[in-house]
Every structure is written in C-alpha cells, then in structure tokens.
Backbone of each chain as ProteinMPNN parsed JSONL, in Angstrom:
{"seq_chain_A": "MRHKVGFKRLDVKESHRKALKRSLITSLFKYERIETTVVKAKAVQGTAEKMITRAKTDSVHNRRIIAKDINDKAVLAKLFTDIAVRSKERAGGYTRILKIGFRPNDAAEMAILELVDRKSAEEKKDEKPAKSSAKKTAVKAEKKPAVTETAAAESAE", "coords_chain_A": {"N_chain_A": [[3.927, 13.629, -7.838], [3.085, 10.619, -7.75], [4.901, 8.368, -8.36], [5.825, 5.279, -8.839], [4.61, 3.887, -6.86], [3.006, 1.777, -6.738], [2.711, -0.527, -5.43], [4.266, -2.469, -2.583], [8.1, -3.042, -2.681], [9.835, -3.595, -1.33], [12.561, -3.438, -1.161], [13.98, -4.709, -2.855], [15.255, -6.457, -6.009], [12.898, -7.031, -9.161], [12.811, -10.456, -9.361], [13.909, -11.297, -7.237], [11.612, -10.084, -5.525], [9.258, -11.981, -6.314], [10.423, -14.688, -5.828], [10.748, -14.551, -2.803], [7.915, -13.562, -2.142], [6.557, -15.908, -2.858], [7.764, -17.604, -1.445], [7.178, -16.898, 1.329], [4.28, -17.332, 1.044], [4.344, -19.988, 0.521], [5.038, -20.91, 2.644], [2.699, -20.232, 4.218], [1.089, -21.633, 4.023], [1.927, -24.009, 4.699], [2.637, -24.379, 7.607], [0.211, -22.878, 8.501], [0.389, -20.645, 10.087], [3.071, -17.576, 9.98], [5.795, -15.979, 11.052], [6.551, -12.988, 10.351], [8.112, -9.628, 9.081], [5.864, -6.807, 9.056], [5.052, -5.02, 6.733], [6.074, -6.976, 4.969], [4.158, -8.82, 5.443], [1.73, -7.696, 4.713], [2.125, -7.546, 2.26], [1.834, -10.138, 1.005], [-0.68, -10.448, 1.854], [-2.475, -10.615, 0.081], [-2.559, -11.517, -2.094], [-2.27, -14.526, -1.015], [-4.814, -14.816, -0.029], [-6.652, -14.591, -2.262], [-5.629, -16.62, -3.84], [-6.469, -18.991, -1.786], [-9.461, -18.796, -2.133], [-9.793, -19.035, -4.943], [-9.008, -21.439, -4.973], [-11.197, -22.76, -3.473], [-12.234, -24.028, -5.59], [-11.958, -27.086, -6.835], [-10.108, -27.711, -9.294], [-8.547, -28.91, -12.566], [-7.233, -26.857, -14.427], [-7.538, -24.483, -12.278], [-5.889, -25.766, -10.443], [-3.516, -25.862, -11.677], [-3.208, -22.871, -12.38], [-2.603, -22.056, -9.738], [-0.177, -23.86, -8.697], [1.548, -22.463, -10.716], [2.788, -20.614, -8.557], [3.258, -21.788, -6.164], [5.18, -23.969, -5.52], [5.527, -26.693, -4.584], [4.213, -29.756, -3.896], [2.812, -31.245, -2.06], [1.886, -29.176, -0.195], [0.089, -27.47, -2.113], [-1.481, -29.512, -2.541], [-2.31, -29.341, 0.179], [-3.266, -27.109, 0.026], [-5.972, -27.089, -1.504], [-7.239, -29.295, -0.767], [-7.58, -29.029, 1.742], [-7.29, -26.233, 3.56], [-8.682, -24.991, 1.789], [-11.306, -26.486, 2.1], [-11.714, -26.207, 4.594], [-11.862, -23.662, 4.932], [-14.511, -23.095, 3.594], [-17.155, -21.53, 4.476], [-16.398, -19.038, 4.761], [-16.269, -16.001, 3.346], [-14.035, -14.712, 2.316], [-11.521, -12.596, 4.197], [-9.244, -14.437, 4.882], [-7.244, -14.592, 6.153], [-5.102, -13.299, 8.575], [-3.311, -10.285, 10.245], [-1.533, -9.98, 12.904], [0.286, -7.624, 15.12], [3.403, -7.752, 16.257], [4.689, -6.362, 17.874], [8.536, -5.139, 18.083], [11.562, -5.804, 16.376], [14.569, -6.805, 18.012], [17.09, -6.331, 16.666], [16.9, -4.673, 13.987], [14.774, -2.917, 14.495], [12.548, -3.396, 13.347], [9.068, -3.645, 12.244], [7.659, -6.178, 13.803], [5.219, -9.33, 12.54], [2.381, -11.449, 13.259], [1.175, -13.646, 10.598], [-1.429, -15.355, 10.065], [-3.798, -17.986, 9.508], [-7.229, -17.572, 9.132], [-8.789, -19.886, 9.48], [-7.305, -21.748, 11.132], [-5.756, -24.656, 12.545], [-5.788, -25.555, 15.825], [-3.39, -25.865, 18.466], [-4.273, -28.136, 19.926], [-5.804, -29.876, 18.281], [-4.047, -29.958, 15.985], [-2.35, -32.441, 17.238], [-4.071, -34.312, 18.151], [-4.333, -35.456, 15.365], [-1.909, -36.06, 14.615], [-1.013, -38.648, 16.549], [-2.783, -39.868, 15.402], [-2.141, -41.253, 12.646], [-0.238, -43.285, 12.009], [0.368, -46.64, 14.074], [2.826, -47.003, 14.165], [4.459, -44.457, 14.163], [3.149, -43.486, 16.821], [4.145, -44.976, 19.19], [7.0, -44.253, 18.497], [6.827, -41.614, 18.886], [6.142, -41.363, 21.637], [7.989, -42.38, 23.11], [10.101, -40.579, 22.696], [8.947, -38.849, 24.122], [8.638, -39.305, 26.655], [11.632, -39.07, 27.828], [11.834, -36.745, 27.643], [10.153, -35.58, 29.218], [11.276, -36.268, 31.996], [12.991, -34.813, 32.132], [12.463, -32.011, 32.402], [11.041, -32.536, 34.797], [13.818, -32.921, 36.093], [14.553, -30.233, 35.535], [13.093, -28.509, 37.189], [13.309, -29.927, 39.551], [15.76, -28.921, 40.264], [15.597, -26.641, 40.398]], "CA_chain_A": [[4.163, 12.904, -8.328], [2.84, 9.017, -7.18], [5.386, 7.111, -9.257], [6.194, 3.859, -8.395], [4.071, 3.567, -5.33], [1.964, 1.033, -6.954], [3.111, -1.947, -4.572], [5.714, -2.704, -1.947], [8.691, -3.029, -3.457], [10.562, -4.282, -0.439], [13.93, -3.295, -1.931], [14.892, -5.688, -3.863], [14.467, -6.419, -7.534], [11.711, -7.9, -9.068], [12.357, -12.013, -9.157], [14.142, -11.451, -5.977], [10.431, -10.244, -4.657], [8.801, -12.841, -6.781], [10.953, -16.059, -5.146], [10.31, -14.091, -1.293], [6.823, -13.827, -1.607], [5.799, -16.925, -2.65], [8.307, -18.722, 0.074], [6.249, -16.698, 2.538], [2.979, -18.002, 0.864], [4.314, -21.551, 0.44], [5.181, -21.544, 4.554], [1.858, -19.757, 5.124], [-0.63, -22.678, 3.626], [2.229, -25.142, 5.377], [2.514, -24.122, 8.465], [-0.779, -22.222, 8.893], [1.336, -19.15, 10.998], [4.447, -17.271, 10.022], [6.376, -14.752, 11.892], [7.475, -11.9, 9.242], [7.255, -8.249, 9.073], [4.432, -6.039, 8.883], [5.153, -5.04, 5.676], [6.084, -8.319, 4.145], [2.963, -9.824, 5.447], [0.997, -7.368, 4.312], [2.407, -7.688, 0.685], [1.797, -11.209, 0.374], [-1.945, -11.149, 2.399], [-4.072, -10.452, -0.806], [-2.36, -12.725, -2.855], [-2.742, -15.546, -0.528], [-6.485, -14.611, -0.142], [-6.924, -14.738, -3.706], [-5.498, -18.428, -3.795], [-7.586, -19.624, -1.557], [-10.601, -18.149, -2.926], [-9.501, -19.802, -5.843], [-8.581, -23.177, -4.102], [-12.329, -23.008, -3.242], [-13.07, -24.299, -6.971], [-11.084, -27.923, -7.285], [-10.269, -27.706, -10.966], [-7.408, -29.128, -13.194], [-7.007, -25.232, -14.273], [-7.025, -23.587, -11.016], [-4.604, -26.505, -10.203], [-2.031, -25.554, -12.488], [-2.645, -21.498, -11.825], [-1.903, -21.979, -8.258], [1.029, -24.306, -9.267], [2.725, -21.479, -10.795], [3.306, -19.794, -7.832], [3.314, -22.898, -4.697], [6.099, -25.028, -5.92], [5.572, -28.115, -4.105], [3.049, -30.663, -4.076], [2.062, -31.303, -0.883], [1.052, -27.639, 0.076], [-0.771, -27.732, -3.56], [-2.568, -30.189, -1.79], [-3.196, -29.093, 1.53], [-4.358, -25.794, -0.237], [-6.824, -27.669, -2.449], [-8.009, -30.476, -0.119], [-7.423, -28.862, 3.401], [-7.522, -25.267, 4.026], [-10.11, -24.432, 1.222], [-12.733, -26.825, 2.248], [-11.757, -25.574, 6.21], [-12.355, -21.665, 4.372], [-15.777, -22.995, 2.667], [-18.056, -20.976, 4.559], [-16.082, -18.269, 4.761], [-16.515, -15.055, 2.15], [-12.956, -13.448, 2.357], [-10.83, -12.512, 5.094], [-9.354, -15.876, 5.672], [-6.404, -14.469, 6.894], [-5.487, -12.201, 9.725], [-2.133, -10.21, 10.877], [-1.32, -9.796, 14.531], [1.37, -7.23, 15.413], [3.72, -8.386, 17.857], [6.054, -5.605, 18.376], [9.757, -4.387, 17.378], [13.004, -7.166, 16.143], [15.781, -6.258, 18.692], [18.169, -6.105, 15.63], [16.858, -3.37, 13.128], [13.634, -2.276, 15.381], [11.783, -3.75, 12.251], [8.334, -4.258, 12.983], [7.131, -8.048, 13.73], [3.45, -9.432, 13.051], [2.017, -12.896, 12.724], [0.385, -13.931, 9.504], [-1.747, -16.589, 9.94], [-5.334, -18.613, 8.782], [-8.247, -17.767, 10.399], [-9.375, -21.303, 10.198], [-5.955, -22.778, 11.324], [-5.654, -25.59, 13.341], [-5.007, -25.173, 17.182], [-2.805, -26.902, 19.212], [-4.704, -29.586, 20.523], [-6.186, -30.214, 16.521], [-3.049, -31.13, 15.547], [-2.026, -33.068, 18.268], [-5.414, -35.264, 17.792], [-4.069, -35.443, 14.652], [-0.699, -37.189, 14.225], [-1.245, -39.967, 16.623], [-4.293, -41.208, 14.13], [-1.484, -41.467, 11.185], [0.25, -44.637, 12.021], [0.88, -46.906, 15.401], [4.661, -46.824, 14.649], [4.766, -43.24, 14.767], [2.66, -43.47, 17.943], [4.959, -45.528, 19.773], [7.849, -43.505, 18.511], [6.419, -40.317, 20.04], [5.803, -41.803, 22.963], [9.259, -43.004, 23.041], [10.88, -39.302, 22.516], [7.704, -37.681, 25.11], [9.061, -39.817, 28.071], [13.321, -38.516, 28.488], [11.815, -35.376, 27.708], [9.177, -35.067, 30.943], [11.726, -36.258, 33.162], [14.14, -33.668, 32.026], [11.726, -31.019, 32.595], [11.457, -32.432, 36.26], [14.907, -32.492, 36.788], [15.23, -28.899, 35.984], [11.845, -28.153, 37.972], [13.767, -29.923, 41.237], [16.999, -28.569, 40.04], [15.638, -25.043, 40.742]], "C_chain_A": [[4.126, 11.152, -7.841], [3.486, 8.242, -8.088], [5.742, 6.192, -8.594], [6.08, 3.512, -6.89], [3.144, 2.291, -5.769], [1.702, -0.073, -5.699], [4.385, -1.89, -3.816], [6.656, -3.026, -2.62], [9.492, -3.887, -2.946], [12.05, -4.304, -0.652], [14.866, -4.14, -2.214], [14.262, -5.997, -5.498], [13.39, -7.649, -7.443], [11.97, -9.61, -9.109], [13.297, -11.989, -7.596], [12.613, -11.073, -4.733], [9.492, -11.12, -5.658], [8.781, -14.451, -5.709], [10.744, -15.596, -3.733], [8.95, -14.353, -1.329], [6.16, -15.236, -1.951], [6.346, -18.172, -1.723], [7.683, -17.981, 0.791], [5.026, -17.226, 2.462], [2.754, -19.247, 1.098], [4.144, -21.792, 2.18], [3.865, -20.671, 5.182], [0.613, -20.93, 5.439], [0.58, -23.678, 4.62], [2.148, -24.916, 6.38], [1.072, -23.197, 8.933], [-0.53, -20.639, 9.658], [2.462, -19.268, 10.837], [4.558, -16.054, 10.785], [7.121, -14.111, 10.945], [7.246, -10.373, 9.554], [6.192, -7.45, 8.528], [4.288, -6.004, 7.25], [5.79, -6.209, 4.264], [4.687, -9.126, 4.366], [1.338, -8.936, 4.69], [1.169, -7.132, 2.717], [2.037, -8.978, 0.375], [0.305, -11.963, 0.723], [-3.048, -11.002, 1.207], [-3.745, -11.43, -1.641], [-2.504, -14.012, -2.2], [-3.952, -15.849, -0.261], [-6.998, -14.875, -1.292], [-6.542, -16.318, -4.005], [-6.477, -19.278, -3.067], [-9.092, -19.745, -2.071], [-10.596, -18.657, -4.365], [-9.237, -21.553, -5.9], [-10.085, -23.58, -4.159], [-13.165, -24.218, -4.507], [-11.705, -25.685, -7.242], [-10.746, -28.323, -8.463], [-8.761, -28.276, -11.434], [-6.996, -27.908, -13.57], [-6.634, -24.425, -13.638], [-5.787, -24.407, -10.665], [-3.673, -25.386, -10.256], [-2.169, -24.102, -12.176], [-2.26, -21.288, -10.694], [-0.683, -22.502, -8.618], [2.103, -23.464, -9.482], [3.73, -21.077, -9.253], [3.721, -21.08, -6.071], [3.871, -24.108, -5.632], [6.421, -26.501, -5.142], [4.193, -28.4, -3.343], [2.384, -30.998, -3.367], [1.867, -30.078, -0.089], [-0.12, -27.552, -0.652], [-1.788, -28.391, -2.985], [-3.034, -29.934, -1.042], [-3.983, -28.069, 1.232], [-5.857, -26.351, -0.529], [-7.795, -28.524, -1.78], [-8.566, -30.073, 1.424], [-7.931, -27.44, 3.39], [-8.704, -24.584, 2.878], [-11.208, -24.967, 1.199], [-12.66, -26.639, 3.811], [-12.449, -23.729, 5.991], [-13.648, -21.853, 3.779], [-16.365, -21.651, 2.938], [-17.905, -19.191, 4.723], [-15.472, -16.898, 3.367], [-15.255, -14.334, 1.996], [-12.403, -13.425, 3.716], [-10.068, -13.775, 5.715], [-7.984, -15.738, 6.239], [-6.354, -13.319, 7.668], [-3.562, -11.794, 10.137], [-2.25, -9.63, 12.33], [0.176, -8.962, 15.047], [2.185, -7.472, 16.341], [4.798, -7.549, 18.658], [7.696, -5.81, 17.612], [10.556, -5.737, 17.315], [13.831, -6.073, 17.018], [16.95, -5.498, 17.634], [18.126, -5.024, 15.156], [15.405, -2.567, 13.774], [12.898, -2.685, 14.117], [10.35, -4.047, 12.49], [7.218, -5.416, 12.769], [5.759, -8.147, 13.817], [3.523, -11.208, 12.658], [1.231, -13.169, 11.659], [-0.203, -15.189, 9.765], [-3.363, -16.998, 9.605], [-5.563, -18.616, 9.82], [-8.823, -19.143, 11.058], [-8.079, -22.159, 10.499], [-6.224, -23.292, 12.247], [-5.214, -25.431, 14.842], [-4.537, -26.18, 17.733], [-2.879, -28.42, 19.471], [-5.217, -30.707, 19.239], [-5.454, -31.153, 15.908], [-2.443, -32.264, 16.249], [-3.219, -34.722, 18.29], [-4.82, -35.878, 16.471], [-2.986, -36.453, 14.17], [-0.521, -38.198, 15.034], [-1.731, -40.979, 15.599], [-3.559, -41.913, 12.864], [-1.331, -43.261, 11.548], [0.264, -44.751, 13.703], [2.296, -46.69, 15.776], [4.886, -45.657, 15.017], [4.313, -42.813, 16.433], [3.613, -43.437, 19.115], [6.372, -44.779, 20.018], [8.055, -42.072, 19.052], [6.295, -40.14, 21.468], [6.968, -41.689, 23.473], [9.896, -41.759, 23.401], [10.44, -38.706, 23.906], [8.786, -38.209, 26.274], [10.512, -39.228, 28.82], [12.878, -37.527, 28.73], [11.015, -34.62, 29.151], [10.239, -35.388, 31.989], [13.08, -35.172, 33.072], [13.828, -32.436, 32.871], [11.391, -31.141, 34.165], [12.469, -32.212, 37.052], [15.061, -31.147, 36.793], [14.063, -28.331, 36.941], [12.853, -28.278, 39.491], [14.88, -29.111, 41.144], [16.709, -26.93, 40.914], [14.836, -24.834, 42.269]], "O_chain_A": [[5.183, 10.562, -7.619], [2.817, 7.404, -8.693], [6.038, 6.492, -7.437], [6.885, 3.095, -6.058], [2.491, 1.839, -4.829], [0.611, -0.323, -5.187], [5.411, -1.379, -4.264], [6.182, -3.531, -3.638], [9.951, -4.826, -3.597], [12.688, -5.282, -0.261], [16.061, -4.288, -1.956], [13.137, -5.793, -5.955], [13.074, -8.53, -6.643], [10.915, -10.134, -8.752], [13.128, -12.992, -6.903], [12.485, -11.52, -3.593], [8.494, -10.4, -5.678], [7.87, -15.062, -5.15], [10.423, -16.63, -3.148], [8.566, -15.302, -0.645], [5.221, -15.618, -1.254], [5.79, -19.213, -1.374], [7.205, -18.89, 1.47], [4.49, -17.626, 3.495], [1.75, -19.775, 1.574], [3.399, -22.566, 2.781], [3.846, -20.398, 6.382], [-0.226, -21.126, 6.318], [-0.063, -24.228, 5.514], [1.022, -25.354, 6.616], [1.17, -22.863, 10.113], [-1.343, -19.714, 9.655], [3.139, -20.25, 11.14], [3.649, -15.284, 11.095], [8.241, -14.525, 10.648], [6.282, -9.981, 10.213], [5.771, -7.66, 7.39], [3.577, -6.778, 6.608], [5.841, -6.097, 3.039], [4.236, -9.933, 3.553], [0.28, -9.441, 4.316], [0.308, -6.541, 2.065], [1.847, -9.057, -0.839], [-0.078, -13.086, 0.397], [-4.249, -11.227, 1.36], [-4.611, -12.243, -1.964], [-2.976, -14.824, -2.995], [-4.302, -17.029, -0.221], [-8.027, -15.547, -1.24], [-7.411, -17.079, -4.429], [-7.184, -20.126, -3.611], [-9.676, -20.795, -2.337], [-11.699, -18.608, -4.911], [-9.314, -22.458, -6.731], [-10.372, -24.6, -4.785], [-14.172, -24.917, -4.397], [-10.636, -25.36, -7.758], [-11.127, -29.457, -8.754], [-7.824, -28.078, -10.661], [-6.028, -27.655, -12.853], [-5.721, -23.647, -13.912], [-4.702, -23.83, -10.586], [-3.244, -24.508, -9.507], [-1.157, -23.751, -11.569], [-1.53, -20.317, -10.494], [0.121, -21.624, -8.931], [3.189, -23.464, -8.902], [4.929, -21.228, -9.022], [4.484, -20.8, -5.146], [3.218, -24.932, -6.271], [7.449, -27.174, -5.217], [3.45, -27.745, -2.612], [1.211, -31.173, -3.696], [1.597, -30.405, 1.067], [-1.225, -27.546, -0.109], [-2.918, -27.908, -2.915], [-4.256, -30.08, -1.04], [-5.074, -27.865, 1.765], [-6.802, -26.04, 0.197], [-8.984, -28.544, -2.098], [-9.511, -30.527, 2.068], [-9.144, -27.376, 3.191], [-9.499, -23.72, 3.247], [-12.154, -24.468, 0.59], [-13.705, -26.971, 4.372], [-13.169, -22.986, 6.658], [-14.125, -20.803, 3.348], [-16.283, -20.729, 2.127], [-18.797, -18.345, 4.785], [-14.457, -17.0, 2.679], [-15.379, -13.217, 1.494], [-12.839, -14.299, 4.466], [-10.243, -14.102, 6.889], [-7.516, -16.723, 6.812], [-7.212, -12.437, 7.622], [-2.706, -12.668, 10.28], [-3.129, -8.843, 12.68], [1.138, -9.67, 15.344], [1.696, -7.421, 17.469], [5.489, -7.844, 19.633], [7.883, -6.594, 16.681], [10.28, -6.667, 18.073], [13.813, -4.854, 16.844], [17.501, -4.41, 17.801], [18.951, -4.179, 15.505], [15.157, -1.469, 13.277], [12.451, -1.587, 13.786], [10.342, -5.059, 13.19], [6.305, -5.539, 11.953], [5.05, -7.538, 14.618], [4.343, -11.9, 12.055], [0.127, -12.717, 11.963], [0.537, -16.169, 9.69], [-4.113, -16.032, 9.459], [-5.079, -19.03, 10.873], [-9.141, -19.49, 12.195], [-7.976, -23.282, 10.004], [-6.942, -22.692, 13.048], [-4.03, -25.113, 14.953], [-5.035, -27.301, 17.632], [-2.131, -29.39, 19.353], [-5.077, -31.93, 19.221], [-5.65, -32.293, 15.49], [-1.982, -33.119, 15.492], [-2.908, -35.903, 18.441], [-4.841, -37.106, 16.549], [-3.193, -37.448, 13.476], [0.218, -39.025, 14.5], [-1.429, -42.092, 15.168], [-4.051, -42.82, 12.194], [-2.146, -44.164, 11.359], [0.218, -43.816, 14.502], [2.856, -46.402, 16.834], [5.463, -45.489, 16.092], [4.953, -42.028, 17.132], [3.902, -42.472, 19.824], [6.895, -44.621, 21.121], [9.069, -41.538, 19.5], [6.33, -39.156, 22.207], [7.096, -40.855, 24.369], [10.328, -41.771, 24.554], [11.229, -38.194, 24.7], [9.677, -37.467, 26.688], [10.59, -38.976, 30.022], [13.162, -37.011, 29.811], [11.227, -33.594, 29.797], [10.11, -34.711, 33.009], [13.916, -34.923, 33.94], [14.545, -31.926, 33.732], [11.415, -30.12, 34.852], [12.477, -31.665, 38.154], [15.595, -30.627, 37.773], [14.523, -27.373, 37.562], [13.128, -27.37, 40.276], [15.02, -28.432, 42.162], [17.408, -26.338, 41.737], [14.728, -23.71, 42.762]]}, "seq_chain_B": "MAVPKYKVSKSKTRSRRAANMKLERPVLSECSTCGSKIPSHRVCPKCGFYRGQQVIETEKLD", "coords_chain_B": {"N_chain_B": [[23.929, 45.163, 0.98], [21.896, 42.611, 3.501], [22.874, 42.47, 7.078], [23.396, 41.06, 10.28], [23.075, 42.766, 12.841], [23.649, 42.371, 15.744], [25.95, 39.897, 17.566], [24.388, 37.004, 17.829], [24.059, 34.991, 20.943], [25.252, 32.503, 22.949], [23.407, 31.154, 24.186], [20.62, 32.251, 22.879], [21.23, 31.044, 20.933], [20.983, 28.173, 21.461], [18.906, 28.035, 22.573], [16.724, 28.333, 20.343], [17.264, 25.726, 19.014], [16.62, 23.835, 21.318], [14.386, 23.973, 20.919], [13.218, 22.139, 19.081], [13.766, 20.408, 20.101], [12.026, 18.288, 21.634], [10.303, 15.371, 23.113], [8.031, 13.145, 22.452], [5.954, 12.128, 24.634], [4.92, 8.63, 24.278], [1.433, 7.657, 23.45], [-0.455, 5.128, 25.146], [-2.288, 2.428, 25.393], [-4.148, -0.031, 27.457], [-3.709, -3.139, 28.361], [-6.187, -5.44, 28.402], [-6.721, -7.816, 29.211], [-4.23, -8.172, 30.939], [-3.553, -5.548, 31.395], [-1.44, -4.412, 31.647], [0.495, -1.805, 30.463], [0.576, -0.942, 26.782], [1.009, -0.037, 23.363], [-1.496, 0.621, 21.145], [-3.13, -1.712, 19.044], [-1.858, -3.914, 19.288], [-0.242, -7.151, 20.047], [-0.266, -8.419, 23.5], [2.678, -7.78, 25.077], [3.853, -8.502, 27.222], [1.466, -10.504, 28.296], [0.728, -11.694, 26.241], [-1.718, -12.002, 24.849], [-4.291, -10.976, 22.787], [-7.19, -9.002, 21.95], [-8.189, -10.707, 23.809], [-7.909, -13.405, 23.467], [-5.327, -15.573, 23.549], [-2.223, -15.188, 22.164], [0.563, -15.379, 21.466], [2.956, -17.412, 23.113], [4.254, -16.308, 25.816], [7.036, -15.706, 28.324], [7.335, -16.762, 31.552], [7.67, -15.416, 34.154], [8.553, -16.192, 37.268]], "CA_chain_B": [[23.185, 43.83, 1.689], [21.526, 43.098, 5.002], [23.606, 42.017, 7.38], [23.28, 40.673, 11.257], [23.686, 43.771, 13.661], [24.503, 41.652, 16.755], [25.992, 38.308, 17.547], [23.797, 35.787, 18.444], [24.763, 34.764, 21.729], [25.359, 31.1, 23.068], [21.789, 31.056, 24.673], [19.821, 32.29, 22.431], [21.201, 29.307, 19.736], [20.658, 26.881, 21.896], [16.998, 27.294, 23.287], [16.129, 27.879, 19.58], [17.382, 24.486, 18.793], [16.306, 23.058, 22.172], [12.368, 24.01, 21.135], [12.869, 21.789, 18.297], [14.176, 18.999, 20.503], [11.018, 17.945, 22.284], [10.426, 14.161, 22.705], [6.501, 12.924, 22.836], [5.096, 11.134, 24.837], [4.114, 7.419, 23.385], [0.641, 6.694, 23.397], [-0.279, 3.73, 25.426], [-3.661, 1.88, 26.025], [-4.005, -1.065, 28.903], [-3.922, -4.563, 27.767], [-7.626, -5.491, 28.072], [-6.431, -9.025, 29.922], [-3.528, -8.11, 32.353], [-3.812, -4.418, 32.625], [-0.213, -3.523, 31.331], [0.274, -0.163, 29.263], [0.649, -1.281, 26.034], [0.396, 0.537, 22.093], [-2.61, -0.018, 20.846], [-3.438, -2.376, 18.205], [-0.382, -4.443, 19.512], [-0.136, -8.126, 21.06], [0.243, -7.302, 24.658], [4.278, -8.653, 25.118], [3.708, -9.151, 29.115], [0.88, -11.854, 28.382], [0.831, -12.683, 24.694], [-2.822, -11.961, 24.549], [-4.749, -10.084, 21.998], [-8.414, -8.913, 22.022], [-9.601, -11.961, 24.84], [-6.969, -14.681, 23.123], [-3.702, -16.429, 23.81], [-1.538, -15.783, 20.519], [1.952, -16.002, 21.329], [3.387, -17.863, 24.209], [5.423, -15.619, 26.77], [8.291, -16.866, 29.381], [6.571, -16.889, 32.839], [9.497, -15.039, 35.008], [7.759, -16.37, 38.449]], "C_chain_B": [[22.93, 43.82, 3.284], [22.408, 42.165, 5.532], [23.391, 41.724, 8.983], [24.264, 42.088, 11.919], [24.338, 43.333, 14.89], [24.816, 40.443, 16.432], [25.087, 37.55, 18.164], [24.078, 34.929, 19.417], [24.132, 32.964, 21.934], [23.791, 30.44, 23.1], [20.746, 30.94, 23.995], [19.636, 31.39, 20.816], [20.865, 28.53, 20.416], [19.512, 26.965, 22.604], [16.149, 27.414, 22.256], [16.063, 26.579, 18.928], [16.611, 23.551, 19.617], [14.628, 23.047, 21.536], [12.371, 23.349, 19.987], [13.208, 20.146, 18.668], [13.269, 17.831, 21.28], [10.698, 16.308, 22.285], [8.647, 14.09, 23.399], [6.608, 11.828, 23.263], [4.304, 9.416, 24.486], [2.305, 7.31, 23.931], [0.03, 5.574, 24.067], [-1.436, 3.674, 26.029], [-3.294, 0.484, 26.814], [-4.868, -2.104, 27.778], [-5.439, -4.842, 28.751], [-7.69, -7.348, 29.052], [-5.386, -8.815, 30.926], [-3.605, -6.666, 32.655], [-2.875, -3.683, 32.397], [-0.379, -2.587, 30.38], [1.416, -0.706, 27.996], [0.169, -0.464, 25.043], [-0.783, 0.389, 21.786], [-2.352, -1.116, 19.561], [-2.22, -3.601, 18.197], [-0.564, -6.164, 19.903], [0.397, -7.804, 22.246], [1.98, -8.19, 25.051], [4.251, -9.31, 26.695], [2.657, -10.527, 29.119], [0.613, -12.827, 27.047], [-1.181, -12.439, 23.865], [-3.143, -10.753, 23.909], [-6.2, -10.214, 21.672], [-8.95, -10.205, 22.631], [-8.673, -12.943, 24.207], [-5.89, -14.631, 23.044], [-3.355, -16.768, 22.574], [-0.321, -15.594, 20.547], [1.74, -16.747, 23.291], [4.307, -16.819, 25.112], [6.134, -15.974, 27.923], [7.373, -15.922, 30.873], [7.961, -16.29, 34.091], [9.307, -15.421, 36.253], [8.173, -17.951, 38.549]], "O_chain_B": [[23.425, 44.575, 4.121], [22.795, 41.198, 4.877], [22.883, 42.82, 9.22], [25.437, 42.406, 11.722], [25.448, 43.781, 15.179], [24.362, 39.821, 15.472], [25.202, 37.58, 19.39], [24.433, 33.844, 18.957], [23.171, 32.382, 21.432], [23.228, 29.613, 22.383], [19.941, 30.017, 24.124], [18.717, 31.165, 20.029], [20.089, 27.812, 19.786], [19.11, 25.995, 23.247], [15.006, 26.985, 22.412], [15.04, 26.231, 18.338], [15.997, 22.618, 19.098], [13.842, 22.126, 21.756], [11.405, 23.768, 19.349], [13.053, 19.119, 18.008], [13.691, 16.696, 21.499], [10.903, 15.873, 21.152], [8.17, 14.679, 24.369], [7.084, 10.807, 22.768], [3.08, 9.294, 24.517], [2.151, 6.744, 25.013], [-0.035, 4.7, 23.203], [-1.802, 4.44, 26.921], [-2.162, 0.009, 26.724], [-5.815, -2.065, 26.993], [-5.533, -4.289, 29.847], [-8.756, -7.847, 29.411], [-5.673, -9.371, 31.987], [-3.707, -6.307, 33.828], [-2.941, -2.487, 32.681], [-1.302, -2.573, 29.566], [2.632, -0.849, 28.122], [-0.927, 0.044, 25.28], [-1.238, -0.36, 22.651], [-1.183, -1.239, 19.196], [-1.785, -4.086, 17.153], [-1.773, -6.176, 20.133], [1.369, -7.052, 22.308], [1.966, -9.404, 25.258], [4.605, -10.425, 27.078], [2.94, -11.498, 29.821], [0.405, -14.028, 26.872], [-1.609, -12.68, 22.736], [-2.609, -9.678, 24.182], [-6.605, -11.271, 21.189], [-9.94, -10.771, 22.166], [-8.866, -13.837, 25.031], [-5.316, -13.694, 22.488], [-3.655, -17.76, 21.909], [0.142, -15.621, 19.407], [0.903, -16.633, 24.186], [5.424, -16.767, 24.596], [5.509, -16.801, 28.587], [6.983, -14.758, 30.969], [8.899, -16.897, 34.607], [10.218, -14.835, 36.839], [7.731, -18.648, 39.462]]}, "name": "protein", "num_of_chains": 2, "seq": "MRHKVGFKRLDVKESHRKALKRSLITSLFKYERIETTVVKAKAVQGTAEKMITRAKTDSVHNRRIIAKDINDKAVLAKLFTDIAVRSKERAGGYTRILKIGFRPNDAAEMAILELVDRKSAEEKKDEKPAKSSAKKTAVKAEKKPAVTETAAAESAEMAVPKYKVSKSKTRSRRAANMKLERPVLSECSTCGSKIPSHRVCPKCGFYRGQQVIETEKLD"}
C-alpha cells in the first residue's frame, strides 16, 4: 500500500510546507547558495529548476506565473534578467546538492543547494565596487580597521 | 500445551541477545585531495573539497 508517498511531506501541514518551499526557493535565487537539510534541498530542487527553465523566456505571462511563488520583486527580476541568462546554455541541471555531513543538534544530514552557474566570490567582489563610488569608499573605510584587527589578533597569538 | 522442559540459563539468554547487537564498521573512502577517510559522496570535512574543488571553508587548526 504505497499511500501518501508521492512527495516529501516534511512533517508539516500543506500551508506550512508551501510557505517553507517558497522561502527556500526565494533564498536560493537570492543568495545562489543555501545550506539546508538534504530532504528539504531535494524537495525544492525540481521546482527551482522548472522556474529557471520558465524564466529563460521572459514574458509577462511567465513572470506572473513565477511571481505566484516568489514574493520578492528584486529576486523575481534577478531570476529573469540574471540567473536565466547565465543558464541559457544549460539544458537543465541548473542546481547541485552537496552533502556536507550531519548537524550536531539532531543529526540531520545537511546539504548545500547551489546554482551551478553561481558567481564565484571574486566575481561578486568585482561587481560591488563598480556600482557607486560612494559605496566604494564606505567599503574601504570599513575594511581598514578590520585588517588591523586581524593583524593584531595574529601578533597576539 | 507445550511447555519448556528446562530453565534457559543467563548465558544462553545473553548470547542469543548479543548475537544481534553487532555494530557494523562504516564504509569509508578516501578524500581525493587530502587523503583522509571520509564517507563517500560527501564534502570532506577536513579540507572542504569535493571532486577536486574547494566547496566549503574549513578552519585551519595550525
């Protein structure tokens, strides 16, 4: 009797599960790499990939369908104008799940869910200072004391 | 009605139970980057590499 095994129920009610999945998918598109449990990662991977496939064709209709589940205008725009463009050459398999061991608290197996075409740390760094010169100086001012702090910590050791 | 003829000794009871308590040794493979023993299909917790790529940052103890 294989009743109630069609999909991962995640031990929560339908409405809770829907909200949880939306939240995870929004975070995935926003941060491009999220840490969660293996079961949750697998539960949202398929939906997220289907969204990217749909986002490859930018139309009002497609945007409205995706907007049903992504309640964040910035993330929605990013999906259509950035992530979908980056994934243009890829015919599916836009995300990957990496197993990273067990959580200490409840021994749940944890995973990283990330976009295969995600930006590396260096690319992100290049992008940020280019946006505005005002931010550039602010970032520099923040960085300077941080460097001296680490240097002090090293000399203390 | 069928009835046991003899009392089952402590030794018999315990050996019967112990036979089902054996622990299995986990099957481990080697990290291709640092060579430490890790479960297969997992990111190496020691060096943070998976399939030759740095995936997560790990603390250096030295």
